[in-house]
N, C-alpha and C positions, 0 to 999 in steps of 0.2 A: 347635528348639522354636519354635512360632509365638508371635507377640506377642499379648498379650491386654491390653486397656485395663483398668486398675485403679487404685485409690487406694493408691499405695505408701506414703504418709506414715504411715498408721495403719490397717493392714489386720488386723483380728482374725480370723485365718485360720479361715474357716468357723465363726465364733462360738466360738473356742477359749478360752472363759472356763471355768476348771476349778473345780468346786465339788462339794459333796456334794448328792446328791438330797435334797430336802426333802419329807417326807411320803409318799414312795413309794420302792420298790426296796430293795435291800440296802445296808447301810452300806458306804461306801468306793467304790461305783460312781460314776464320774464323771458329772456331770450332762450333759456334752456327749457325746452318743452317737457323734459322729464319731470319737472316740478308739477306738471299737470297730470302725472301718471300715478296711479295707486296699484298696489300689488297684494295679493293674498293667495292662500293655498286652497284649492278646491279639489273635489273628487270627480274625475271624469271630465269630458269635454261636452257638456250638455247644458241646456238652458236652465234646468231645474236646480243646478248647483251654481251656475254662473250669475243668474239674475239677482239672487239674494246677496251675492258677494259684491255686486256693484255698489251697494250702499256703503259697505265698509271701505271700499276703495275711494269713494268720493269723500268720505269723512277724513281719510288719510290725506287726501290732496288738500282739503281745507286747512288741516294742521300743518302739513309740509310747506305749503305756499305762504301761509301767514306767519308761521313760527308760534302760533297760539295753540298750545296743547289743550286748552279748555274747550276748544271747539269740538273735540271728539265726543263730548257728552252734552254740549249746549243744546237745549231743546229745539231751538229754531234751526240749528244746523242739522240736527237729527231729522227734523221734518223735511228739510230740503233734500237730504240724502235719499228720501223715498222717491224722489224724481230722478234718481241717478241715470236711468236708461235714456232720458231725454238730454242729458249732458254728455253722454258717451259719444266718441267719434270713432273709436276702434278698440279692439282687444286682441290679445295674443296669448297663446299657451306655451309653457315649457314643461316637458315631461321630466318630473323629478326622478324618475327611474330610467332615464334615457340609457340605452345600452343593455337593459335587462329585458329579455324576451317576454312578450305577452304570453300568458298561460290561461286559457279558457275565458269564460265570461267575466270572472272576477278580475282578471288581469287587464281587461279593457275598460270596463265600466267604473271600477273602483280604484283605478290608478291615480296617484296624486299628481297634480299639476300646479305650477306657478301660473296664476292668471294675472296678467298686466293689462290695465285698462287706461286708455288715454281719454281725457275729457276736453271739452271745448274751452279754450282759454278765456274767450270773451264771456261765456256764460258763467264760468267759475269766478272770474273777477267780479262780475255783477252780483253773484251770490255772496261773495265775501263782503262787498260793499253793503248789501242789505243786512249783513250781520254786524256792521260797524267796524269791519276790518279791511285789510288790503294785502296785496302781495308784498312780501318782504324782499326787496330787490337786492340790495348790496350787503351781503353777509360775509363776515370775516371767516377765514379758515380756522379750524381747530387743530392744535397739537395735543395729543393725548399722552399723558404720563401716568401709567396705570400699573399697580402692583397686584399680582395674584398670589394669595396665600392659602395653602392647603396643609393638611396634616403631613404631607410628604415634603413640604418646603415651600419656598416663595421664589418668585421671579418677576421681572418687569416684562411687559409686553414690548418687545423690540421688533422692528421691521424685519431684521435679518436673523432672528433667532428661531430655532426649531421648537422652542417652548410656546405653548399657547396658540397653536394653529387654529383650533376650533374657536377659541375666544376671539382671535383676530377676525375670523370670518364673521362672527356675530357682531363685533364692534363696527365693522365696515358696512354690514347690512343695516344696522341701526342708523349709521350716518346717511346711507342712501334713503332710508325711510323718511328722515327728517330734512333731506335736501342740504346736508352740510358737507363741505369738503374737509377731509380728515387726513392728518399726517401722524405717523408714529416715528419716534426716534430710532436710530440704529444703536447697536451695542456700543459702537465707537462714540456716538453722541453721548450716551449715558455715562460712559467711562470718563469722558472729558468733563462732563458736568458733575463728576464724582458721585454719581448715583449708584454705581456698581463697584463693590469692593473687589480686590483681586480674586477672592474665592468665588465670585459670582453672585454673592448675596447683596441685596440692595437695601437701602434705607426705606422706611415706610413712605407712602406718597405724601403724608402730611409734612414730611421733611424735604420733599422735593418740589413742593408747589412753588411757582414763580413768585419772586419777591419784589421784582422791580423791572421796569423797562418792557412791559408786555408789548409785543408787536414791534419792538424797535428793529432797525435794519440788521442788527447783528444777533438778534434773538437771545437776549439776556434771559437766562433761566436759572433760578435758584442761586443768583449771584455769580454765575459762570457764563461765559460766552461760547456759543457754538459757532462753527464757521459761518461767515456771512453767506447768505443765499441758501443755507441748508433748508430753512423753512420760509414760507412767504412772509414778507416783512409785516403784513397786516395780521398775522396769526395771533390768536389768543390761546391761552393754555388751560386745559382741563386736566386736573390730576385726581387720582382716586385709588381706592383699595377695594379689592374683592376678597372677602374672607369666607371660607367654607365652614358652614355650621353643620356639623355631623348630626346633632340632635334634631335640628329642624329640617335636615335634608334639603337645605337651600343656601343661598349666598347672602351675606350681609355686605352692602356696598355703601361707601361714603365718598362724596364728590366735592370738589372745590374748583370753582371757575374764577380765574384771574382775569378780570376785564374792567376797564374804567367805568365807574358809575354803578356797577352791579353791587347792590347792598346785601341781598340774600344769596350770598355766593357759595354757601355750603348747604348740602342736602343729603339725604340718605334713604336707603330702602333695605328691606330684609326679607328673608324667606322666599327668595325668587330664583329662577333660573338665571344663568349668566346672560342669556339673550335678553330677558326682561330687565336685568340690571343695566345693560348697555343702552337699552331703549330709554330707561330712566335717566341715564347720564346724558345722552345726546339730546333727547327731548327736553330735559331740564335746562341744558346749556342753550339750546336754540330759543326756548321760551324767554329766558332771562336776557339774552342778547337782543332778540327782537323787541322786547319791551323797552329796554334802555335806549335802543336805536330810535324808537318812535317817540319816547319821552324827551330825549335830548339828542336831536339829529347831529351827526358828525362827531359824537362823543367816542365812537368806536373807531379803531383803525380800519381802513378800507383799502381795497386793491388800488 
């Protein structure tokens, strides 16, 4: 994945502030219409590659909008996804090789593109209702406390650190995929929380998981306070480690979500790329938060 310059400290993924439409539209439709958009990579700008991709994009939207990752493989949802062209309102392409000149036929037909598809909110909400689900409207932001460990050493993902640029790109791409607002600490934040020793080495993420005061106005993390206003007051904390497994040629990841009422707060995955590890992290967090929010309304901190 290419590196993209961005403000990782406080990136509101594509404006993902979730609220009800005021004065227009149907009740329950999320004000941020990017929640009704799915994205995938296709080859060329032609119907033969675009139309099959619509199904994947609609399944993405079912998951992103509801917070229910099981819908990606739920048989009724899969059947509904076959009708994706009738849900679509627009689509757009972004050339992933932008700036690289086209060379012959291969360069035009087989060029990779990001395909973004927007779906009709009313139709999508009706489809979710038929699946026994609904749009998850008011979702808390996540603050991610993540350690990367390789044979060469370990480091925290910090907003203002040169380490882990590709990993940060992948992490925020996963947040966009699941419709979550995500924040990373700065190195100063981590130092103040005693997460980074003077030599730059940090404790494992199991040692930095929040222990109290999740989401309080002064962002109490691991027994230490970061400056008021550094993160949203409603934030919940997701901590984890990624360990490179040289034998398996993949990553082992372990995650811990600190949020009121979440019982299955720890999960893991192994033998995957870091892109898939972060999808597992953000998707798992979203699923757990959406579930507890539906089971016990107002139990989570909200904006």
